A tleap script that builds the chain and sets N, CA, C and O, in Angstrom:
source leaprc.protein.ff14SB
mol = sequence {
  NMET CYS ILE GLY ASN LEU PHE GLU THR PRO
  LEU SER GLN ILE MET GLU ASP TYR ASP ARG
  LYS SER HIE PRO ILE ILE GLY PRO LEU ALA
  GLU GLY GLY PRO VAL ALA LEU ALA GLU LYS
  TYR GLY LEU SER PRO GLY THR GLU TYR ALA
  ASP GLU CYS HIE PHE CYS TYR GLU LEU ARG
  ARG LYS LEU ARG GLU LYS PHE PRO LYS MET
  LEU CYS PRO ASP GLN MET TYR GLY VAL ILE
  CGLU
}
set mol.1.N position { -3.751 -2.684 -1.379 }
set mol.1.CA position { -5.376 -2.210 -0.898 }
set mol.1.C position { -5.563 -1.326 -1.952 }
set mol.1.O position { -4.662 -0.678 -2.485 }
set mol.2.N position { -6.762 -1.305 -2.253 }
set mol.2.CA position { -7.704 -0.446 -3.254 }
set mol.2.C position { -7.867 0.533 -2.863 }
set mol.2.O position { -7.686 0.844 -1.686 }
set mol.3.N position { -8.332 1.433 -3.939 }
set mol.3.CA position { -8.756 2.404 -3.513 }
set mol.3.C position { -10.058 2.975 -4.505 }
set mol.3.O position { -10.793 3.962 -4.487 }
set mol.4.N position { -9.925 1.988 -5.211 }
set mol.4.CA position { -10.999 1.923 -6.471 }
set mol.4.C position { -10.664 1.229 -7.276 }
set mol.4.O position { -9.597 0.615 -7.257 }
set mol.5.N position { -11.982 1.153 -8.651 }
set mol.5.CA position { -11.741 -0.235 -9.401 }
set mol.5.C position { -12.007 0.575 -10.991 }
set mol.5.O position { -13.096 1.005 -11.373 }
set mol.6.N position { -10.891 0.627 -11.647 }
set mol.6.CA position { -10.875 1.248 -12.788 }
set mol.6.C position { -12.010 0.509 -14.001 }
set mol.6.O position { -12.374 1.015 -15.062 }
set mol.7.N position { -12.317 -0.559 -13.542 }
set mol.7.CA position { -13.529 -1.160 -14.524 }
set mol.7.C position { -14.796 -0.852 -13.843 }
set mol.7.O position { -15.769 -1.566 -14.086 }
set mol.8.N position { -14.895 0.125 -13.022 }
set mol.8.CA position { -16.280 0.651 -12.447 }
set mol.8.C position { -16.146 2.158 -12.313 }
set mol.8.O position { -17.150 2.865 -12.220 }
set mol.9.N position { -14.899 2.665 -12.303 }
set mol.9.CA position { -15.122 4.023 -12.252 }
set mol.9.C position { -13.828 4.435 -12.818 }
set mol.9.O position { -12.774 3.799 -12.783 }
set mol.10.N position { -14.036 5.510 -13.308 }
set mol.10.CA position { -12.726 6.642 -13.978 }
set mol.10.C position { -11.704 6.906 -13.220 }
set mol.10.O position { -12.069 7.319 -12.119 }
set mol.11.N position { -10.284 6.825 -13.380 }
set mol.11.CA position { -9.548 7.266 -12.535 }
set mol.11.C position { -9.383 8.640 -12.070 }
set mol.11.O position { -8.703 8.977 -11.100 }
set mol.12.N position { -9.897 9.227 -12.656 }
set mol.12.CA position { -9.952 10.738 -12.389 }
set mol.12.C position { -11.162 11.091 -11.378 }
set mol.12.O position { -11.242 12.058 -10.620 }
set mol.13.N position { -12.005 10.126 -11.560 }
set mol.13.CA position { -13.152 10.039 -10.184 }
set mol.13.C position { -12.766 9.590 -9.053 }
set mol.13.O position { -13.005 10.123 -7.969 }
set mol.14.N position { -12.003 8.353 -9.272 }
set mol.14.CA position { -11.433 7.182 -7.935 }
set mol.14.C position { -10.376 8.704 -7.231 }
set mol.14.O position { -10.653 9.145 -6.116 }
set mol.15.N position { -9.181 9.345 -8.105 }
set mol.15.CA position { -8.739 10.448 -7.474 }
set mol.15.C position { -9.198 11.459 -6.831 }
set mol.15.O position { -8.748 12.060 -5.855 }
set mol.16.N position { -10.312 11.633 -7.568 }
set mol.16.CA position { -11.097 13.065 -6.711 }
set mol.16.C position { -11.465 12.603 -5.443 }
set mol.16.O position { -11.061 13.038 -4.365 }
set mol.17.N position { -12.332 11.606 -5.660 }
set mol.17.CA position { -13.043 11.125 -4.500 }
set mol.17.C position { -12.123 10.574 -2.840 }
set mol.17.O position { -12.490 10.626 -1.667 }
set mol.18.N position { -10.862 10.084 -3.477 }
set mol.18.CA position { -10.078 9.625 -2.421 }
set mol.18.C position { -9.769 10.653 -1.190 }
set mol.18.O position { -9.360 11.798 -1.382 }
set mol.19.N position { -10.026 10.078 0.135 }
set mol.19.CA position { -9.487 10.981 1.088 }
set mol.19.C position { -8.948 9.864 2.204 }
set mol.19.O position { -9.677 9.129 2.868 }
set mol.20.N position { -7.758 9.908 2.238 }
set mol.20.CA position { -6.791 8.816 2.900 }
set mol.20.C position { -7.509 8.669 4.290 }
set mol.20.O position { -7.926 7.613 4.765 }
set mol.21.N position { -7.592 10.123 4.950 }
set mol.21.CA position { -8.154 10.195 6.316 }
set mol.21.C position { -9.428 9.315 6.403 }
set mol.21.O position { -9.641 8.441 7.243 }
set mol.22.N position { -10.162 9.666 5.482 }
set mol.22.CA position { -11.777 8.732 5.516 }
set mol.22.C position { -11.605 7.388 5.618 }
set mol.22.O position { -12.273 6.766 6.445 }
set mol.23.N position { -10.427 6.557 4.564 }
set mol.23.CA position { -10.292 5.411 4.164 }
set mol.23.C position { -10.458 4.614 5.502 }
set mol.23.O position { -10.121 5.129 6.569 }
set mol.24.N position { -10.927 3.487 5.440 }
set mol.24.CA position { -11.371 2.780 6.869 }
set mol.24.C position { -9.980 1.824 7.114 }
set mol.24.O position { -9.775 1.233 8.174 }
set mol.25.N position { -9.156 1.785 6.061 }
set mol.25.CA position { -7.638 0.856 6.335 }
set mol.25.C position { -6.628 2.196 6.532 }
set mol.25.O position { -6.095 2.519 7.593 }
set mol.26.N position { -6.495 2.932 5.159 }
set mol.26.CA position { -5.213 3.862 5.353 }
set mol.26.C position { -5.695 4.666 6.140 }
set mol.26.O position { -4.916 4.474 7.073 }
set mol.27.N position { -6.455 5.511 6.537 }
set mol.27.CA position { -6.866 6.375 7.448 }
set mol.27.C position { -5.796 5.824 8.671 }
set mol.27.O position { -4.607 6.139 8.708 }
set mol.28.N position { -6.411 5.022 9.565 }
set mol.28.CA position { -5.720 4.552 10.719 }
set mol.28.C position { -4.089 4.183 10.658 }
set mol.28.O position { -3.219 4.373 11.508 }
set mol.29.N position { -4.007 3.586 9.334 }
set mol.29.CA position { -2.367 3.166 9.189 }
set mol.29.C position { -1.651 4.458 9.265 }
set mol.29.O position { -0.789 4.661 10.120 }
set mol.30.N position { -2.016 5.378 8.335 }
set mol.30.CA position { -1.288 6.940 8.211 }
set mol.30.C position { -1.205 7.052 9.433 }
set mol.30.O position { -0.088 7.068 9.950 }
set mol.31.N position { -2.258 7.149 10.138 }
set mol.31.CA position { -2.114 8.032 11.437 }
set mol.31.C position { -1.078 7.380 12.560 }
set mol.31.O position { -0.197 8.015 13.139 }
set mol.32.N position { -1.379 5.983 12.736 }
set mol.32.CA position { -0.302 5.532 13.743 }
set mol.32.C position { -0.100 4.025 13.395 }
set mol.32.O position { -0.065 3.181 14.290 }
set mol.33.N position { 0.027 3.714 12.119 }
set mol.33.CA position { 0.445 2.444 12.181 }
set mol.33.C position { -0.129 1.383 12.198 }
set mol.33.O position { -1.317 1.591 12.445 }
set mol.34.N position { 0.160 -0.047 12.017 }
set mol.34.CA position { -0.517 -1.167 12.406 }
set mol.34.C position { -1.543 -1.254 13.709 }
set mol.34.O position { -2.726 -1.581 13.801 }
set mol.35.N position { -0.409 -0.748 14.816 }
set mol.35.CA position { -1.255 -0.559 15.932 }
set mol.35.C position { -2.484 0.047 15.746 }
set mol.35.O position { -3.506 -0.638 15.761 }
set mol.36.N position { -2.530 1.610 15.521 }
set mol.36.CA position { -4.025 2.186 15.303 }
set mol.36.C position { -4.849 1.292 14.619 }
set mol.36.O position { -5.951 1.077 15.124 }
set mol.37.N position { -4.468 0.554 13.268 }
set mol.37.CA position { -5.400 -0.228 12.917 }
set mol.37.C position { -6.036 -1.319 13.431 }
set mol.37.O position { -7.186 -1.576 13.076 }
set mol.38.N position { -5.433 -2.016 14.242 }
set mol.38.CA position { -5.902 -3.124 15.259 }
set mol.38.C position { -6.603 -2.449 16.432 }
set mol.38.O position { -7.456 -3.174 16.945 }
set mol.39.N position { -6.480 -1.379 16.927 }
set mol.39.CA position { -7.023 -0.706 18.178 }
set mol.39.C position { -8.363 -0.134 17.241 }
set mol.39.O position { -9.416 -0.210 17.874 }
set mol.40.N position { -8.487 0.356 16.014 }
set mol.40.CA position { -9.788 0.816 15.472 }
set mol.40.C position { -10.784 -0.602 15.389 }
set mol.40.O position { -11.928 -0.503 15.832 }
set mol.41.N position { -10.379 -1.754 14.884 }
set mol.41.CA position { -11.235 -2.583 14.782 }
set mol.41.C position { -11.140 -3.835 16.018 }
set mol.41.O position { -11.588 -4.977 15.910 }
set mol.42.N position { -10.521 -3.330 17.037 }
set mol.42.CA position { -10.542 -4.170 18.199 }
set mol.42.C position { -9.884 -5.486 17.843 }
set mol.42.O position { -10.449 -6.510 18.226 }
set mol.43.N position { -8.655 -5.592 17.095 }
set mol.43.CA position { -8.474 -6.681 17.030 }
set mol.43.C position { -6.931 -6.965 17.896 }
set mol.43.O position { -5.971 -6.196 17.936 }
set mol.44.N position { -7.037 -8.063 18.425 }
set mol.44.CA position { -5.880 -8.506 19.406 }
set mol.44.C position { -4.619 -8.941 18.281 }
set mol.44.O position { -4.662 -9.584 17.232 }
set mol.45.N position { -3.646 -8.367 18.917 }
set mol.45.CA position { -2.228 -8.596 18.225 }
set mol.45.C position { -1.987 -10.091 18.658 }
set mol.45.O position { -2.631 -10.473 19.635 }
set mol.46.N position { -1.207 -10.902 18.099 }
set mol.46.CA position { -0.425 -11.964 18.372 }
set mol.46.C position { 0.523 -11.346 18.925 }
set mol.46.O position { 0.600 -10.133 19.119 }
set mol.47.N position { 1.623 -12.539 19.320 }
set mol.47.CA position { 2.731 -12.104 19.856 }
set mol.47.C position { 3.859 -12.294 19.309 }
set mol.47.O position { 4.827 -12.098 20.044 }
set mol.48.N position { 4.043 -12.582 18.359 }
set mol.48.CA position { 5.577 -12.709 17.423 }
set mol.48.C position { 5.164 -12.583 15.944 }
set mol.48.O position { 4.526 -13.381 15.258 }
set mol.49.N position { 5.641 -11.487 15.650 }
set mol.49.CA position { 5.955 -11.201 14.074 }
set mol.49.C position { 7.506 -10.488 13.573 }
set mol.49.O position { 8.301 -9.823 14.238 }
set mol.50.N position { 7.552 -10.865 12.335 }
set mol.50.CA position { 9.349 -10.574 11.909 }
set mol.50.C position { 9.565 -9.279 11.993 }
set mol.50.O position { 10.597 -8.732 12.382 }
set mol.51.N position { 8.196 -8.594 11.482 }
set mol.51.CA position { 8.542 -7.054 11.563 }
set mol.51.C position { 6.925 -6.262 11.673 }
set mol.51.O position { 5.819 -6.790 11.798 }
set mol.52.N position { 7.251 -5.009 11.585 }
set mol.52.CA position { 5.732 -4.507 11.474 }
set mol.52.C position { 4.950 -4.451 10.304 }
set mol.52.O position { 3.870 -3.860 10.303 }
set mol.53.N position { 5.517 -5.158 9.055 }
set mol.53.CA position { 5.109 -5.175 8.160 }
set mol.53.C position { 4.246 -6.631 7.969 }
set mol.53.O position { 3.261 -6.809 7.252 }
set mol.54.N position { 4.908 -7.569 8.805 }
set mol.54.CA position { 3.997 -8.739 8.944 }
set mol.54.C position { 3.157 -8.500 9.581 }
set mol.54.O position { 2.108 -8.890 9.068 }
set mol.55.N position { 2.975 -7.846 10.864 }
set mol.55.CA position { 2.015 -7.441 11.581 }
set mol.55.C position { 0.592 -6.685 11.085 }
set mol.55.O position { -0.538 -6.836 11.550 }
set mol.56.N position { 1.119 -5.663 9.782 }
set mol.56.CA position { 0.041 -5.160 8.809 }
set mol.56.C position { -0.585 -6.168 8.203 }
set mol.56.O position { -1.806 -6.322 8.249 }
set mol.57.N position { 0.468 -7.160 7.401 }
set mol.57.CA position { -0.477 -7.979 6.733 }
set mol.57.C position { -1.528 -8.777 7.461 }
set mol.57.O position { -2.701 -8.810 7.089 }
set mol.58.N position { -1.008 -9.494 8.640 }
set mol.58.CA position { -2.046 -10.232 9.116 }
set mol.58.C position { -3.101 -9.370 9.635 }
set mol.58.O position { -4.152 -10.010 9.657 }
set mol.59.N position { -3.242 -8.239 10.040 }
set mol.59.CA position { -4.266 -7.401 10.572 }
set mol.59.C position { -5.373 -7.405 9.299 }
set mol.59.O position { -6.583 -7.615 9.395 }
set mol.60.N position { -4.616 -7.117 8.100 }
set mol.60.CA position { -5.055 -6.644 7.040 }
set mol.60.C position { -6.072 -8.239 6.328 }
set mol.60.O position { -7.116 -8.325 5.681 }
set mol.61.N position { -5.225 -9.128 6.803 }
set mol.61.CA position { -5.789 -10.552 6.317 }
set mol.61.C position { -7.119 -10.913 7.073 }
set mol.61.O position { -7.989 -11.668 6.639 }
set mol.62.N position { -7.133 -10.215 8.339 }
set mol.62.CA position { -8.128 -10.769 9.160 }
set mol.62.C position { -9.393 -9.724 8.845 }
set mol.62.O position { -10.532 -10.080 9.147 }
set mol.63.N position { -9.152 -8.403 8.218 }
set mol.63.CA position { -10.108 -7.681 7.885 }
set mol.63.C position { -10.653 -7.912 6.584 }
set mol.63.O position { -11.586 -7.163 6.299 }
set mol.64.N position { -10.276 -8.858 5.609 }
set mol.64.CA position { -10.471 -8.833 4.085 }
set mol.64.C position { -12.559 -9.134 4.176 }
set mol.64.O position { -13.306 -8.744 3.279 }
set mol.65.N position { -12.950 -9.723 5.188 }
set mol.65.CA position { -14.038 -10.390 5.207 }
set mol.65.C position { -14.754 -9.032 5.293 }
set mol.65.O position { -15.613 -8.855 4.430 }
set mol.66.N position { -14.558 -8.066 6.159 }
set mol.66.CA position { -15.124 -6.870 6.357 }
set mol.66.C position { -15.478 -5.908 5.340 }
set mol.66.O position { -16.545 -5.320 5.162 }
set mol.67.N position { -13.818 -5.827 4.371 }
set mol.67.CA position { -13.657 -5.121 3.145 }
set mol.67.C position { -13.144 -5.645 2.372 }
set mol.67.O position { -11.967 -5.416 2.092 }
set mol.68.N position { -13.984 -6.648 1.692 }
set mol.68.CA position { -13.463 -7.495 0.363 }
set mol.68.C position { -13.234 -6.609 -0.617 }
set mol.68.O position { -12.412 -7.184 -1.331 }
set mol.69.N position { -13.485 -5.447 -1.136 }
set mol.69.CA position { -13.484 -4.526 -2.145 }
set mol.69.C position { -12.328 -4.013 -1.888 }
set mol.69.O position { -11.637 -4.124 -2.900 }
set mol.70.N position { -11.644 -3.398 -0.871 }
set mol.70.CA position { -10.679 -2.461 -0.342 }
set mol.70.C position { -9.341 -3.622 -0.359 }
set mol.70.O position { -8.405 -3.509 -1.151 }
set mol.71.N position { -9.420 -4.476 0.420 }
set mol.71.CA position { -8.355 -5.274 0.739 }
set mol.71.C position { -8.163 -6.673 -0.222 }
set mol.71.O position { -8.301 -7.818 0.208 }
set mol.72.N position { -7.793 -6.287 -1.704 }
set mol.72.CA position { -7.484 -7.235 -2.764 }
set mol.72.C position { -6.213 -6.951 -3.316 }
set mol.72.O position { -5.661 -5.988 -2.785 }
set mol.73.N position { -5.706 -7.401 -4.055 }
set mol.73.CA position { -6.383 -8.770 -5.231 }
set mol.73.C position { -6.243 -9.795 -3.996 }
set mol.73.O position { -5.450 -9.644 -3.067 }
set mol.74.N position { -7.361 -11.115 -4.180 }
set mol.74.CA position { -6.829 -12.235 -3.822 }
set mol.74.C position { -5.416 -12.733 -3.181 }
set mol.74.O position { -4.932 -12.921 -2.065 }
set mol.75.N position { -5.045 -12.835 -4.540 }
set mol.75.CA position { -3.673 -13.120 -4.674 }
set mol.75.C position { -2.486 -12.716 -3.665 }
set mol.75.O position { -1.497 -13.404 -3.412 }
set mol.76.N position { -2.816 -11.391 -3.124 }
set mol.76.CA position { -2.089 -10.646 -2.407 }
set mol.76.C position { -2.232 -11.234 -0.785 }
set mol.76.O position { -1.560 -10.993 0.218 }
set mol.77.N position { -3.349 -12.062 -1.000 }
set mol.77.CA position { -3.255 -12.737 0.623 }
set mol.77.C position { -3.539 -14.197 0.569 }
set mol.77.O position { -4.319 -14.745 1.349 }
set mol.78.N position { -2.720 -14.964 -0.607 }
set mol.78.CA position { -2.823 -16.403 -0.927 }
set mol.78.C position { -3.677 -16.949 -1.422 }
set mol.78.O position { -3.407 -18.149 -1.386 }
set mol.79.N position { -4.666 -16.768 -1.925 }
set mol.79.CA position { -5.927 -16.880 -2.254 }
set mol.79.C position { -5.565 -17.095 -4.041 }
set mol.79.O position { -5.479 -16.144 -4.818 }
set mol.80.N position { -5.420 -18.305 -4.367 }
set mol.80.CA position { -5.519 -18.485 -6.074 }
set mol.80.C position { -6.463 -19.399 -6.398 }
set mol.80.O position { -6.603 -20.531 -5.936 }
set mol.81.N position { -7.200 -18.754 -7.348 }
set mol.81.CA position { -8.200 -19.530 -8.133 }
set mol.81.C position { -8.141 -19.877 -9.509 }
set mol.81.O position { -9.052 -20.528 -10.021 }
savepdb mol mol.pdb
quit
């Protein structure tokens, strides 16, 4: 996950502006884990995951279209160009 882009914004500014509670991905994860993230965005969990990390990854993968600048880099989600 990304909280900013160093090519666009200085690190000091990224850190000053960062608020985990208001972050659309990190906020729900910090408050209630992958289940809270699924509930916030109305995502239906599948039935089989290796563990909660696998569940979280699949949720984030589904949310990439909505949050492309936060859920990157592409290589993290199997997109290689």
